[in-house]
C-alpha positions as CSV (number, residue, x, y, z in Angstrom):
1,M,0.0,0.0,0.0
2,N,1.3,3.4,-0.9
3,F,0.2,5.7,1.9
4,V,1.6,9.0,0.6
5,G,-1.3,11.3,-0.5
6,S,-3.9,8.5,-0.1
7,H,-7.4,8.6,1.2
8,I,-8.1,6.1,4.1
9,L,-11.7,5.1,3.4
10,S,-11.9,1.4,4.2
11,V,-9.9,-1.3,5.9
12,S,-10.2,-3.2,2.7
13,Q,-7.3,-1.0,1.5
14,F,-5.0,-2.7,3.9
15,D,-3.1,-6.0,3.7
16,R,-1.2,-7.4,6.7
17,R,2.0,-5.7,5.7
18,A,0.3,-2.3,5.5
19,V,-1.2,-2.8,8.9
20,E,2.1,-3.7,10.4
21,R,3.6,-0.6,8.9
22,V,1.0,1.6,10.6
23,F,1.8,-0.2,13.9
24,D,5.6,0.3,13.5
25,V,5.1,4.0,13.0
26,A,2.6,4.2,15.9
27,D,5.3,2.8,18.1
28,Q,7.6,5.6,17.0
29,M,5.1,8.2,18.1
30,L,5.1,7.1,21.8
31,P,7.5,9.8,23.1
32,Y,5.4,12.5,21.5
33,A,2.1,11.2,22.7
34,H,3.6,10.6,26.2
35,R,4.7,14.3,26.2
36,Q,8.4,13.4,26.5
37,L,9.2,15.2,23.2
38,V,7.7,17.8,21.0
39,T,7.9,17.8,17.2
40,R,6.9,20.6,14.8
41,V,7.1,18.5,11.7
42,L,3.6,19.6,10.6
43,E,4.0,23.2,11.5
44,G,1.8,25.3,9.2
45,A,-0.3,22.3,8.1
46,I,-4.1,22.4,8.7
47,L,-6.4,19.5,9.5
48,G,-10.0,19.9,8.5
49,N,-12.1,18.0,11.1
50,M,-15.6,17.6,9.7
51,F,-17.9,15.8,12.1
52,F,-21.5,15.8,11.0
53,E,-22.4,13.2,13.6
54,P,-21.7,13.3,17.4
55,S,-18.2,12.3,18.4
56,T,-15.9,12.7,21.4
57,R,-12.9,10.3,21.1
58,T,-12.5,10.2,17.3
59,R,-12.8,13.9,16.8
60,V,-10.6,15.0,19.7
61,S,-8.0,12.3,19.2
62,F,-7.6,13.1,15.5
63,G,-7.2,16.7,16.5
64,S,-4.8,15.9,19.3
65,A,-2.8,13.6,17.0
66,W,-2.4,16.4,14.5
67,N,-1.5,19.0,17.1
68,L,1.1,16.6,18.6
69,L,2.8,16.6,15.2
70,G,2.8,20.4,15.2
71,G,-0.2,21.2,13.0
72,E,-3.4,23.3,13.5
73,V,-7.0,22.1,13.5
74,R,-10.1,23.6,12.1
75,E,-13.4,22.0,13.0
76,T,-16.9,21.7,11.6
77,T,-19.4,20.0,13.9
78,E,-23.0,19.1,13.0
79,I,-24.6,19.6,9.6
80,K,-26.6,22.6,10.9
81,A,-23.2,24.4,11.4
82,S,-22.3,24.0,7.7
83,A,-23.5,25.1,4.3
84,I,-24.8,21.5,3.7
85,A,-27.8,22.6,5.8
86,K,-28.5,25.2,3.1
87,G,-28.4,22.6,0.4
88,E,-24.8,22.6,-0.6
89,S,-23.6,19.3,-2.2
90,F,-20.8,17.1,-0.9
91,Y,-19.0,18.0,-4.1
92,D,-19.0,21.7,-3.5
93,T,-18.2,21.4,0.2
94,A,-15.3,19.1,-0.6
95,R,-13.9,21.3,-3.3
96,V,-14.0,24.3,-1.0
97,L,-12.8,22.8,2.3
98,S,-10.0,20.9,0.6
99,G,-8.6,24.2,-0.5
100,Y,-8.3,25.2,3.2
101,S,-6.8,22.0,4.5
102,D,-3.9,19.5,4.0
103,V,-5.9,16.5,5.3
104,I,-9.6,16.2,6.0
105,V,-11.2,13.8,8.5
106,M,-14.9,13.3,8.0
107,R,-17.7,11.6,9.8
108,H,-21.3,11.4,8.5
109,Q,-24.3,9.3,9.4
110,Q,-24.9,8.2,5.7
111,E,-23.1,5.1,4.4
112,G,-20.9,5.9,1.5
113,S,-20.9,9.6,2.3
114,V,-17.2,9.9,3.0
115,D,-16.3,8.1,-0.3
116,E,-18.5,10.5,-2.2
117,F,-16.8,13.5,-0.4
118,A,-13.4,12.1,-1.2
119,I,-14.0,11.9,-4.9
120,A,-14.2,15.7,-5.0
121,S,-11.6,16.5,-2.4
122,R,-8.2,17.9,-3.5
123,V,-6.4,16.5,-0.4
124,P,-6.4,13.2,1.4
125,V,-9.6,12.2,3.3
126,I,-9.8,9.9,6.3
127,N,-13.1,8.1,7.0
128,G,-14.0,8.9,10.7
129,G,-17.1,6.7,10.4
130,D,-19.9,6.6,7.8
131,G,-23.2,5.4,9.2
132,A,-23.2,1.7,10.1
133,N,-20.7,1.0,7.4
134,E,-17.0,1.4,8.5
135,H,-14.7,3.0,10.9
136,P,-11.2,2.2,9.7
137,S,-9.1,4.1,12.2
138,Q,-11.0,2.6,15.1
139,A,-10.4,-0.9,13.8
140,L,-6.7,-0.1,13.4
141,L,-6.4,1.2,17.0
142,D,-8.4,-1.8,18.2
143,L,-6.1,-4.2,16.5
144,Y,-3.0,-2.3,17.7
145,T,-4.4,-2.6,21.2
146,I,-5.1,-6.3,20.7
147,R,-1.5,-6.8,19.5
148,K,-0.1,-5.0,22.6
149,E,-2.3,-6.8,25.1
150,M,-1.5,-10.2,23.6
151,T,2.2,-9.4,23.5
152,D,2.1,-8.5,27.2
153,R,0.6,-12.0,27.8
154,G,3.2,-13.8,25.6
155,K,0.7,-14.4,22.8
156,D,0.2,-13.2,19.2
157,I,-2.8,-12.2,17.1
158,D,-2.5,-15.4,15.1
159,G,-4.5,-18.0,16.9
160,L,-6.6,-15.4,18.8
161,R,-9.9,-16.3,20.4
162,I,-12.2,-13.3,20.3
163,A,-15.8,-12.9,21.5
164,L,-17.7,-10.0,19.9
165,V,-20.7,-9.1,22.1
166,G,-23.7,-6.8,21.5
167,D,-25.0,-4.9,18.5
168,L,-23.1,-6.5,15.7
169,R,-25.5,-5.4,13.0
170,Y,-25.1,-1.7,13.3
171,G,-21.6,-1.5,15.0
172,R,-19.3,-0.1,12.3
173,A,-16.3,-0.6,14.6
174,V,-17.0,-4.4,14.6
175,H,-17.4,-4.4,10.9
176,S,-14.0,-2.9,10.2
177,L,-12.3,-4.9,12.9
178,C,-13.6,-8.2,11.5
179,K,-12.1,-7.3,8.1
180,L,-8.7,-6.5,9.6
181,L,-8.7,-9.6,11.8
182,S,-9.3,-11.7,8.8
183,L,-5.8,-10.8,7.5
184,Y,-4.4,-13.0,10.3
185,S,-4.3,-16.8,10.8
186,D,-6.3,-19.4,12.7
187,L,-8.7,-17.1,14.6
188,H,-11.7,-18.3,16.5
189,F,-14.7,-15.8,16.5
190,T,-17.6,-16.1,18.9
191,L,-20.4,-13.7,17.9
192,V,-22.8,-13.0,20.8
193,S,-25.9,-11.0,19.9
194,P,-29.6,-11.1,19.7
195,P,-30.6,-12.7,16.3
196,E,-32.0,-9.4,15.1
197,L,-28.6,-7.7,15.8
198,S,-26.3,-10.4,14.4
199,L,-23.4,-9.8,12.2
200,S,-24.5,-9.8,8.5
201,K,-23.9,-12.8,6.4
202,D,-21.4,-11.0,4.2
203,Y,-19.1,-10.3,7.1
204,I,-19.4,-13.9,8.4
205,D,-18.8,-15.3,5.0
206,G,-15.7,-13.1,4.7
207,I,-14.3,-14.4,8.0
208,K,-15.0,-18.0,7.1
209,S,-13.5,-17.7,3.6
210,A,-10.3,-16.4,5.2
211,G,-10.1,-19.8,7.1
212,H,-11.3,-18.8,10.5
213,E,-13.8,-20.5,12.8
214,V,-17.1,-18.7,13.6
215,I,-19.6,-19.6,16.3
216,E,-22.9,-17.6,16.7
217,S,-24.7,-17.4,20.0
218,D,-27.3,-15.4,21.8
219,E,-26.1,-16.5,25.2
220,L,-23.6,-14.3,27.0
221,H,-22.2,-16.7,29.6
222,S,-21.3,-19.5,27.3
223,G,-20.1,-17.1,24.6
224,I,-17.4,-15.4,26.6
225,R,-15.7,-18.6,27.9
226,H,-12.2,-19.2,26.8
227,A,-11.8,-15.8,25.0
228,D,-8.5,-14.0,24.8
229,I,-10.3,-10.8,23.9
230,L,-13.9,-9.8,24.9
231,Y,-15.0,-7.0,22.6
232,V,-18.2,-5.4,23.8
233,T,-20.4,-2.9,21.9
234,R,-23.3,-0.7,22.9
235,T,-26.7,-0.8,21.2
236,Q,-26.3,1.7,18.4
237,E,-29.6,3.4,19.1
238,E,-29.0,6.1,16.5
239,R,-29.2,3.5,13.7
240,F,-32.6,2.1,14.8
241,P,-35.9,3.1,13.1
242,S,-37.3,4.2,16.5
243,Q,-36.1,4.7,20.0
244,A,-38.6,2.1,21.2
245,E,-37.1,-0.6,19.1
246,A,-33.6,0.3,20.3
247,D,-34.7,0.1,23.9
248,R,-35.8,-3.5,23.4
249,Y,-32.1,-4.5,23.1
250,K,-30.5,-2.3,25.8
251,G,-29.1,-4.2,28.7
252,L,-29.5,-7.7,27.2
253,F,-25.8,-8.4,27.6
254,R,-24.3,-6.8,30.7
255,L,-20.8,-7.6,31.9
256,N,-19.8,-7.0,35.5
257,Q,-17.0,-8.2,37.7
258,S,-19.1,-11.1,39.1
259,I,-19.9,-12.4,35.6
260,Y,-16.3,-11.9,34.5
261,T,-14.9,-13.8,37.4
262,E,-17.3,-16.7,36.9
263,Y,-17.2,-17.1,33.2
264,C,-14.0,-15.5,31.8
265,E,-10.5,-16.7,32.0
266,P,-8.3,-14.8,34.4
267,N,-6.4,-12.8,31.7
268,T,-9.3,-12.2,29.3
269,V,-8.9,-8.6,28.0
270,I,-12.0,-6.5,28.0
271,M,-12.4,-4.0,25.1
272,H,-15.0,-1.6,24.0
273,P,-14.9,1.1,21.2
274,L,-16.7,3.5,23.5
275,P,-18.8,5.3,24.5
276,R,-20.1,2.7,26.8
277,D,-23.7,3.3,27.8
278,S,-23.6,3.7,31.6
279,R,-27.4,4.4,31.9
280,G,-29.2,2.0,34.2
281,N,-31.2,0.4,31.4
282,A,-28.1,-0.4,29.4
283,N,-24.8,-0.6,31.4
284,E,-23.1,-3.1,29.1
285,L,-19.8,-2.7,31.0
286,D,-20.4,-2.1,34.7
287,N,-18.4,0.5,36.6
288,D,-17.3,-2.3,39.0
289,L,-14.9,-3.4,36.2
290,N,-13.0,-0.1,36.4
291,E,-10.3,-1.4,38.7
292,N,-9.9,-4.7,36.7
293,P,-6.4,-4.7,35.2
294,N,-7.7,-6.5,32.2
295,L,-10.1,-3.6,31.3
296,A,-8.3,-2.1,28.3
297,I,-10.8,0.5,27.2
298,F,-8.8,3.4,28.3
299,R,-5.6,1.9,26.9
300,Q,-7.6,1.7,23.6
301,T,-8.3,5.5,23.7
302,D,-4.6,6.2,24.4
303,N,-3.6,4.0,21.5
304,G,-6.0,5.9,19.2
305,V,-3.7,8.9,19.3
306,L,-0.7,6.9,18.4
307,V,-2.4,5.2,15.4
308,R,-3.9,8.5,14.1
309,M,-0.5,10.2,14.4
310,A,1.0,7.3,12.4
311,L,-1.7,7.7,9.7
312,F,-1.0,11.4,9.3
313,A,2.8,10.9,9.2
314,L,2.4,8.2,6.5
315,I,-0.1,10.1,4.4
316,L,2.0,13.3,4.5
317,D,5.3,11.4,4.1
318,V,7.0,12.8,7.2
319,V,7.8,9.6,9.1
320,D,11.5,10.1,8.7
321,K,11.3,13.8,9.5
322,V,9.4,13.7,12.8
323,G,12.6,13.6,14.9
324,A,14.3,16.4,13.0
325,T,12.5,19.1,15.0
326,A,12.1,17.2,18.2
327,T,12.8,19.0,21.5
328,K,12.2,18.1,25.1
329,V,8.9,19.1,26.7
330,S,9.3,22.4,28.7
331,W,6.1,22.1,30.9
332,Y,5.0,19.9,33.8
333,T,3.5,16.7,32.4
334,A,1.3,14.4,34.5
335,K,2.0,10.7,34.3
336,R,-1.1,9.6,32.3
337,F,0.2,6.3,30.8
């Protein structure tokens, strides 16, 4: 894969070698993300952050990643804050805003919207999530987290046992992650969801055709046994035809410390793309798991900055230049990692 000047629209663009390249560069970004060093390699460069759907982690971490490389960020949030609300087309918006930016990150609730936008853009575009379709940078940071967690346990991604739990129909992070995981060898997938929210046949067929084992279940306790990774998702209520229908599925699969202790192996890693729904009628990951050392959800968010820094550095061809302007941090830095 040639990263330089490329759009990042789908994980289908990646082979295993390209994934490993992203991860190698992400490792190089550690001293900058950890506030040990400062680089100005993207000084003067502008990121256009266009988020037409609510976002916290993706929007802020992309912006932080760009800032940590020395660039500046301009944001558009919500459709009503843009000319699209006045009837402007994606084509016109893309042509205009790509004149103001060096890279654009876009999120939109409509599947295929980012691809349409990228066709007219004059600069690289990264898909920050398009409806229930894909979320490539989330899948990359999830896989990067899986690799790090497994390495710490003396294991590898090859041979991984992963249980995917919750809304697998609308969860775009799950969709992209399944595609990336399929690049590896001898994986065992357990898909735990209500039948109505099961992973689509196309994704399951893709996993099986890559030579992996797939088991489908609607029972949490049996589904999470023997997993190396337990990847939980919330009910994607914004994708449902009505709130009443979404509410039918909230809270069906709740993981707490008691269930974890009884049914999971001692070192099973707990992951979640976030946000986790902590409301009483949902609560898919209980707060009593917060002190569990195998809860990796906040390590995931930290890793998101590293992976997004890596993508920017690769796309703009500055990987070998990041250290040229590096200096030590001059302010007090709290130990966050």
